[in-house]
MARFI-314991 format. One record per residue: residue number from 1; z, y, x of N, C-alpha, C in turn. Coordinates in steps of 0.05 Angstrom, whole numbers, plus 5000, padded with zeros to 4 digits. Each point is the difference from the previous one (the first is absolute). Example, Ala and Ser with C-alpha at 12.3 -4.5 7.8 and 13.67 -1.06 7.14 Angstrom:
# residues 2
+------+------+------+------+-------+-------+-------+------+------+------+
| resi | n.zz | n.yy | n.xx | ca.zz | ca.yy | ca.xx | c.zz | c.yy | c.xx |
+------+------+------+------+-------+-------+-------+------+------+------+
|    1 | 5156 | 4886 | 5264 |  5000 |  5024 |  4982 | 5000 | 5024 | 5018 |
|    2 | 4986 | 5021 | 4993 |  5001 |  5024 |  5016 | 5014 | 5022 | 4985 |
+------+------+------+------+-------+-------+-------+------+------+------+
//
This chain:
# residues 158
+------+------+------+------+-------+-------+-------+------+------+------+
| resi | n.zz | n.yy | n.xx | ca.zz | ca.yy | ca.xx | c.zz | c.yy | c.xx |
+------+------+------+------+-------+-------+-------+------+------+------+
|    1 | 7009 | 6039 | 9214 |  5027 |  5012 |  5005 | 4993 | 5022 | 5022 |
|    2 | 5016 | 5022 | 4999 |  4995 |  5022 |  5013 | 5013 | 4998 | 5030 |
|    3 | 5023 | 4982 | 5003 |  5014 |  4998 |  5021 | 5021 | 5020 | 5005 |
|    4 | 5004 | 5019 | 4978 |  5024 |  5016 |  5000 | 5025 | 4989 | 4992 |
|    5 | 5021 | 5009 | 5013 |  5025 |  4987 |  4998 | 5015 | 5014 | 4973 |
|    6 | 5014 | 4981 | 4987 |  5011 |  5011 |  4973 | 5025 | 5018 | 5001 |
|    7 | 5002 | 5013 | 5025 |  5022 |  5019 |  5004 | 4990 | 5024 | 5012 |
|    8 | 5015 | 5021 | 4999 |  4995 |  5024 |  5012 | 5018 | 5004 | 5028 |
|    9 | 4987 | 5011 | 5019 |  5015 |  5004 |  5025 | 4997 | 5030 | 5007 |
|   10 | 5024 | 5016 | 5003 |  4998 |  5027 |  5006 | 5027 | 5008 | 5011 |
|   11 | 5002 | 5023 | 5014 |  5023 |  5013 |  5011 | 5022 | 5006 | 4975 |
|   12 | 5023 | 4993 | 5009 |  5021 |  5003 |  4976 | 5007 | 5030 | 5000 |
|   13 | 5009 | 5005 | 4971 |  5011 |  5027 |  4994 | 5028 | 4997 | 5008 |
|   14 | 5013 | 5025 | 5001 |  5029 |  5004 |  5008 | 5017 | 4985 | 4979 |
|   15 | 4996 | 5000 | 4976 |  5016 |  4990 |  4980 | 4997 | 4968 | 5000 |
|   16 | 4986 | 4987 | 5016 |  4998 |  4972 |  5001 | 5014 | 4988 | 5023 |
|   17 | 5014 | 5016 | 5016 |  5015 |  4991 |  5023 | 5021 | 4976 | 4994 |
|   18 | 5016 | 5008 | 4981 |  5022 |  4978 |  4993 | 4989 | 4974 | 4993 |
|   19 | 4978 | 5003 | 4980 |  4988 |  4973 |  4995 | 4987 | 4985 | 5020 |
|   20 | 4990 | 5016 | 5019 |  4989 |  4984 |  5027 | 5022 | 4987 | 5015 |
|   21 | 5019 | 5016 | 5004 |  5022 |  4987 |  5017 | 5017 | 4977 | 4984 |
|   22 | 4998 | 5004 | 4974 |  5013 |  4978 |  4985 | 4984 | 4973 | 5002 |
|   23 | 4972 | 5004 | 4999 |  4984 |  4977 |  5003 | 4999 | 4989 | 5030 |
|   24 | 5005 | 5020 | 5017 |  5001 |  4987 |  5027 | 5025 | 4984 | 5005 |
|   25 | 5022 | 5012 | 4991 |  5028 |  4985 |  5001 | 4998 | 4972 | 4988 |
|   26 | 4992 | 5000 | 4973 |  4998 |  4976 |  4987 | 4984 | 4978 | 5012 |
|   27 | 4977 | 5011 | 5011 |  4982 |  4979 |  5014 | 5012 | 4991 | 5026 |
|   28 | 5011 | 5019 | 5018 |  5014 |  4992 |  5023 | 5022 | 4981 | 4994 |
|   29 | 5014 | 5002 | 4980 |  5020 |  4983 |  4994 | 4990 | 4971 | 4994 |
|   30 | 4979 | 5002 | 4985 |  4988 |  4976 |  4988 | 4987 | 4982 | 5021 |
|   31 | 4989 | 5015 | 5020 |  4981 |  4983 |  5018 | 5009 | 5004 | 5030 |
|   32 | 5016 | 5017 | 5006 |  5005 |  5001 |  5027 | 5032 | 5002 | 5007 |
|   33 | 5017 | 5007 | 4982 |  5029 |  5004 |  5003 | 5012 | 4976 | 5011 |
|   34 | 4993 | 4978 | 4992 |  5011 |  4973 |  5012 | 4996 | 4999 | 5028 |
|   35 | 4980 | 5011 | 5010 |  4991 |  4997 |  5031 | 5018 | 5018 | 5019 |
|   36 | 5014 | 5019 | 4986 |  5015 |  5020 |  5013 | 5030 | 4994 | 4999 |
|   37 | 5011 | 5011 | 5022 |  5030 |  4999 |  5003 | 5012 | 5023 | 4982 |
|   38 | 5027 | 5000 | 4988 |  5008 |  5024 |  4986 | 4994 | 5025 | 5012 |
|   39 | 5002 | 5003 | 5029 |  4993 |  5024 |  5011 | 4972 | 5007 | 4995 |
|   40 | 4979 | 4982 | 5002 |  4973 |  5006 |  4996 | 4997 | 5011 | 4969 |
|   41 | 5011 | 4985 | 4983 |  4997 |  5008 |  4968 | 5010 | 5030 | 5000 |
|   42 | 5023 | 5007 | 5011 |  5014 |  5025 |  5001 | 4979 | 5020 | 5011 |
|   43 | 4991 | 4994 | 5022 |  4983 |  5018 |  5016 | 4975 | 5005 | 4983 |
|   44 | 4988 | 4983 | 4986 |  4977 |  5003 |  4983 | 5005 | 5017 | 4978 |
|   45 | 5024 | 4991 | 4987 |  5008 |  5018 |  4976 | 5006 | 5028 | 5007 |
|   46 | 5014 | 5005 | 5025 |  5003 |  5029 |  5009 | 4975 | 5016 | 5005 |
|   47 | 4980 | 4984 | 5010 |  4973 |  5013 |  5004 | 4988 | 5009 | 4975 |
|   48 | 4999 | 4980 | 4982 |  4984 |  5010 |  4973 | 5018 | 5020 | 4983 |
|   49 | 5025 | 5004 | 5005 |  5015 |  5018 |  4984 | 5008 | 5025 | 5014 |
|   50 | 4992 | 5003 | 5026 |  5005 |  5022 |  5016 | 4986 | 5028 | 4985 |
|   51 | 5017 | 5019 | 4997 |  4990 |  5024 |  4988 | 4979 | 5015 | 5019 |
|   52 | 5003 | 4997 | 5025 |  4980 |  5009 |  5022 | 4976 | 4988 | 4994 |
|   53 | 4995 | 4976 | 4994 |  4973 |  4989 |  4992 | 4988 | 5009 | 4977 |
|   54 | 5015 | 5004 | 4981 |  4991 |  5011 |  4972 | 4992 | 5029 | 5007 |
|   55 | 5011 | 5015 | 5016 |  4995 |  5027 |  5009 | 4973 | 5001 | 5011 |
|   56 | 4997 | 4983 | 5021 |  4974 |  4996 |  5015 | 4977 | 4995 | 4981 |
|   57 | 5003 | 4982 | 4981 |  4981 |  4996 |  4981 | 4993 | 5025 | 4983 |
|   58 | 5022 | 5014 | 4986 |  4992 |  5025 |  4988 | 4986 | 5018 | 5016 |
|   59 | 5007 | 5002 | 5025 |  4985 |  5018 |  5018 | 4975 | 4991 | 5008 |
|   60 | 4991 | 4977 | 4997 |  4975 |  4992 |  5003 | 4997 | 4986 | 5029 |
|   61 | 5021 | 4999 | 5014 |  4997 |  4985 |  5029 | 5006 | 4970 | 4998 |
|   62 | 5007 | 4989 | 4977 |  5005 |  4973 |  4998 | 4982 | 4992 | 4972 |
|   63 | 4976 | 4993 | 5004 |  4981 |  4993 |  4978 | 5006 | 4970 | 4988 |
|   64 | 4997 | 5001 | 4975 |  5003 |  4974 |  4984 | 4979 | 4999 | 4981 |
|   65 | 4985 | 4976 | 5002 |  4981 |  4993 |  4975 | 5011 | 4977 | 4987 |
|   66 | 4993 | 5000 | 4976 |  5006 |  4978 |  4981 | 4981 | 4990 | 4982 |
|   67 | 5002 | 4973 | 4993 |  4982 |  4988 |  4984 | 5013 | 4998 | 4973 |
|   68 | 4985 | 5003 | 4981 |  5007 |  4999 |  4970 | 4983 | 4981 | 4985 |
|   69 | 5011 | 4983 | 4984 |  4986 |  4984 |  4981 | 5011 | 5008 | 4972 |
|   70 | 4978 | 5008 | 4983 |  5009 |  5008 |  4975 | 5022 | 5021 | 4997 |
|   71 | 4999 | 5019 | 5019 |  5018 |  5021 |  5001 | 5026 | 4994 | 5015 |
|   72 | 5005 | 4975 | 5007 |  5025 |  4989 |  5011 | 4996 | 4998 | 5030 |
|   73 | 5021 | 5013 | 5016 |  4997 |  4998 |  5029 | 5007 | 4969 | 5009 |
|   74 | 4980 | 4988 | 5016 |  5001 |  4971 |  5010 | 4997 | 4999 | 5029 |
|   75 | 5000 | 5020 | 5013 |  4998 |  5000 |  5031 | 4999 | 5027 | 5010 |
|   76 | 5013 | 4999 | 5027 |  5004 |  5024 |  5015 | 4992 | 4997 | 5030 |
|   77 | 4991 | 5022 | 5013 |  4994 |  4999 |  5026 | 5006 | 5028 | 5011 |
|   78 | 5014 | 5003 | 5024 |  5008 |  5025 |  5009 | 4992 | 5003 | 5030 |
|   79 | 4994 | 5024 | 5009 |  4989 |  5009 |  5023 | 5019 | 5017 | 5013 |
|   80 | 5008 | 4994 | 5025 |  5017 |  5015 |  5018 | 4984 | 5007 | 5025 |
|   81 | 5004 | 5028 | 5010 |  4988 |  5006 |  5028 | 4971 | 4994 | 4998 |
|   82 | 4984 | 5008 | 4980 |  4974 |  4998 |  4996 | 4984 | 4973 | 5004 |
|   83 | 5013 | 4983 | 5011 |  4985 |  4972 |  5002 | 5019 | 4975 | 4997 |
|   84 | 5022 | 5006 | 4992 |  5020 |  4973 |  5001 | 5007 | 4997 | 4970 |
|   85 | 4996 | 4975 | 4992 |  5007 |  4990 |  4975 | 5029 | 4994 | 4999 |
|   86 | 5015 | 5015 | 4988 |  5028 |  4999 |  4997 | 5013 | 4979 | 4979 |
|   87 | 4985 | 5000 | 4976 |  5008 |  4982 |  4976 | 4974 | 4988 | 4988 |
|   88 | 5000 | 4975 | 4994 |  4979 |  4991 |  4984 | 5014 | 4976 | 4982 |
|   89 | 5002 | 5005 | 4974 |  5013 |  4983 |  4983 | 4982 | 4998 | 4974 |
|   90 | 4997 | 4973 | 4991 |  4986 |  4997 |  4974 | 5019 | 4983 | 4983 |
|   91 | 5004 | 5009 | 4975 |  5016 |  4984 |  4983 | 4992 | 4974 | 4999 |
|   92 | 5021 | 4981 | 5000 |  4992 |  4971 |  5003 | 4982 | 4987 | 4981 |
|   93 | 5001 | 5011 | 4974 |  4982 |  4992 |  4979 | 4970 | 5004 | 5004 |
|   94 | 4995 | 5019 | 5020 |  4976 |  5009 |  5007 | 4989 | 4990 | 5028 |
|   95 | 5014 | 4983 | 5012 |  4992 |  4990 |  5024 | 4974 | 4984 | 5000 |
|   96 | 4985 | 4999 | 5021 |  4974 |  4984 |  5002 | 4981 | 5009 | 4979 |
|   97 | 4998 | 5026 | 4995 |  4981 |  5013 |  4982 | 4985 | 5021 | 5015 |
|   98 | 5003 | 5003 | 5027 |  4984 |  5018 |  5014 | 5012 | 5028 | 5004 |
|   99 | 5026 | 5003 | 4985 |  5009 |  5027 |  5001 | 5007 | 5012 | 5028 |
|  100 | 5014 | 4983 | 5016 |  5010 |  5005 |  5027 | 4973 | 5007 | 5016 |
|  101 | 4981 | 4981 | 4998 |  4975 |  5006 |  5015 | 4988 | 5028 | 4993 |
|  102 | 5000 | 5006 | 4974 |  4989 |  5024 |  4989 | 5016 | 5024 | 5009 |
|  103 | 5025 | 4999 | 5001 |  5017 |  5019 |  5009 | 4994 | 5009 | 5031 |
|  104 | 5000 | 4979 | 5014 |  4993 |  5004 |  5028 | 4973 | 5010 | 5007 |
|  105 | 4980 | 4989 | 4983 |  4974 |  5015 |  5003 | 4998 | 5029 | 4991 |
|  106 | 5014 | 5006 | 4981 |  5000 |  5029 |  4991 | 5015 | 5018 | 5020 |
|  107 | 5023 | 4991 | 5010 |  5012 |  5013 |  5019 | 4985 | 5003 | 5028 |
|  108 | 4985 | 4976 | 5008 |  4986 |  5005 |  5024 | 4977 | 5017 | 4995 |
|  109 | 4986 | 5002 | 4977 |  4977 |  5019 |  4996 | 5013 | 5028 | 5003 |
|  110 | 5024 | 5005 | 4987 |  5013 |  5027 |  5002 | 5004 | 5007 | 5031 |
|  111 | 5010 | 4981 | 5013 |  5009 |  5008 |  5032 | 4977 | 5002 | 5014 |
|  112 | 4978 | 4986 | 4996 |  4974 |  5001 |  5017 | 4986 | 5026 | 4989 |
|  113 | 4996 | 5006 | 4974 |  4984 |  5025 |  4993 | 5015 | 5024 | 4999 |
|  114 | 5025 | 5002 | 4990 |  5015 |  5023 |  4997 | 5016 | 5008 | 5026 |
|  115 | 5010 | 4981 | 5011 |  5018 |  5006 |  5023 | 4983 | 4998 | 5028 |
|  116 | 4979 | 4983 | 5001 |  4983 |  4998 |  5021 | 5008 | 4979 | 5021 |
|  117 | 5020 | 4982 | 4992 |  5010 |  4979 |  5019 | 4984 | 4974 | 4994 |
|  118 | 5005 | 4983 | 5023 |  4983 |  4975 |  4997 | 5015 | 4975 | 5001 |
|  119 | 5026 | 5004 | 4996 |  5020 |  4977 |  5004 | 5022 | 5005 | 4982 |
|  120 | 5008 | 4974 | 4987 |  5026 |  5000 |  4985 | 5019 | 4981 | 5014 |
|  121 | 5029 | 5008 | 4997 |  5018 |  4979 |  5010 | 5018 | 4994 | 4981 |
|  122 | 5016 | 4979 | 5004 |  5020 |  4991 |  4979 | 5019 | 4983 | 5015 |
|  123 | 5027 | 5000 | 4988 |  5019 |  4980 |  5011 | 5002 | 4983 | 4978 |
|  124 | 4986 | 4976 | 5003 |  4999 |  4980 |  4976 | 5024 | 4982 | 5002 |
|  125 | 5011 | 4998 | 4972 |  5022 |  4985 |  4996 | 4989 | 4969 | 5005 |
|  126 | 5020 | 4981 | 5001 |  4992 |  4970 |  5003 | 4983 | 4994 | 4978 |
|  127 | 5007 | 5010 | 4976 |  4986 |  4990 |  4975 | 4971 | 5013 | 4999 |
|  128 | 4994 | 5020 | 5014 |  4975 |  5013 |  4999 | 4983 | 4995 | 5025 |
|  129 | 5010 | 4988 | 5020 |  4981 |  4993 |  5025 | 4974 | 4987 | 4994 |
|  130 | 5001 | 4981 | 4982 |  4975 |  4985 |  4997 | 4980 | 5017 | 4983 |
|  131 | 5010 | 5015 | 4981 |  4986 |  5017 |  4984 | 4984 | 5019 | 5017 |
|  132 | 5014 | 5015 | 5016 |  4989 |  5019 |  5021 | 4980 | 4986 | 5018 |
|  133 | 5005 | 4978 | 5009 |  4981 |  4983 |  5018 | 4976 | 4998 | 4984 |
|  134 | 5000 | 4990 | 4976 |  4975 |  4996 |  4982 | 4983 | 5026 | 4997 |
|  135 | 5013 | 5021 | 5003 |  4986 |  5027 |  4998 | 4988 | 5009 | 5025 |
|  136 | 5005 | 4987 | 5021 |  4988 |  5006 |  5028 | 5022 | 5013 | 5016 |
|  137 | 5025 | 5004 | 4994 |  5019 |  5011 |  5017 | 5005 | 4982 | 5019 |
|  138 | 5008 | 5010 | 5026 |  5004 |  4986 |  5024 | 5030 | 5008 | 5012 |
|  139 | 5012 | 4981 | 5008 |  5030 |  5004 |  5011 | 4997 | 5020 | 5024 |
|  140 | 5018 | 5017 | 5005 |  5003 |  5015 |  5018 | 5023 | 4988 | 5022 |
|  141 | 5017 | 4983 | 4987 |  5019 |  4986 |  5018 | 5013 | 4979 | 4984 |
|  142 | 5020 | 4988 | 5009 |  5016 |  4979 |  4985 | 5019 | 5015 | 4980 |
|  143 | 5008 | 4979 | 4981 |  5019 |  5011 |  4978 | 5025 | 5012 | 5015 |
|  144 | 5010 | 5020 | 4986 |  5021 |  5014 |  5011 | 5023 | 5003 | 4976 |
|  145 | 5024 | 5011 | 5011 |  5020 |  5007 |  4980 | 5013 | 5023 | 5005 |
|  146 | 5002 | 5020 | 4982 |  5013 |  5023 |  5005 | 5018 | 5008 | 4977 |
|  147 | 5026 | 5006 | 5002 |  5017 |  5007 |  4979 | 5001 | 4977 | 4980 |
|  148 | 4996 | 4977 | 5008 |  4998 |  4977 |  4979 | 4972 | 4997 | 4985 |
|  149 | 4981 | 5016 | 5007 |  4973 |  4999 |  4989 | 4984 | 4983 | 5017 |
|  150 | 4986 | 4981 | 4992 |  4982 |  4980 |  5014 | 4971 | 5009 | 4996 |
|  151 | 4990 | 5002 | 5021 |  4968 |  5011 |  4996 | 4984 | 4991 | 5025 |
|  152 | 4973 | 4999 | 4995 |  4983 |  4995 |  5022 | 4979 | 5025 | 5001 |
|  153 | 5001 | 5014 | 5021 |  4983 |  5022 |  5002 | 4969 | 4995 | 5001 |
|  154 | 4985 | 5013 | 4982 |  4970 |  4993 |  4999 | 4985 | 5024 | 4998 |
|  155 | 4973 | 4997 | 5004 |  4982 |  5022 |  4998 | 4971 | 4986 | 4989 |
|  156 | 4988 | 5021 | 4987 |  4972 |  4996 |  4989 | 4981 | 5024 | 5009 |
|  157 | 4977 | 4994 | 5013 |  4983 |  5023 |  5005 | 4983 | 5001 | 4975 |
|  158 | 4996 | 5024 | 4993 |  4987 |  5006 |  4971 | 4972 | 5018 | 5007 |
+------+------+------+------+-------+-------+-------+------+------+------+
//
């Protein structure tokens, strides 16, 4: 076995935005929505449906990579401010298949080689904290809440 993963990871095209945000919303509701207050759910929905965010993506200042399995988008990761993971979501049917890890590794390689930075940060949801710890992320502080969004600030030296 070659060790290659059975999916493609690449930067998204402009016409894939809606599909990516649909996957993000569906996965958020399935795995995280119950952990948040109505305010938090609204804040998250407002973030991913914000036309300014899409505009930043189109202009190239908000990068989004996606994982595809047989041509179907199954995961997304986004980068804000050169080093901050803004979104990381993998379709529930594809959990525990290495897709989240592969997305982070691909993004880390891009940040290190193309941007020249040596650190990634993320505000990890309660659902994601253990996953990020397994990949070597360390807490920057205790769990916080802002606009109903619960997160633990974390970093990874790359």
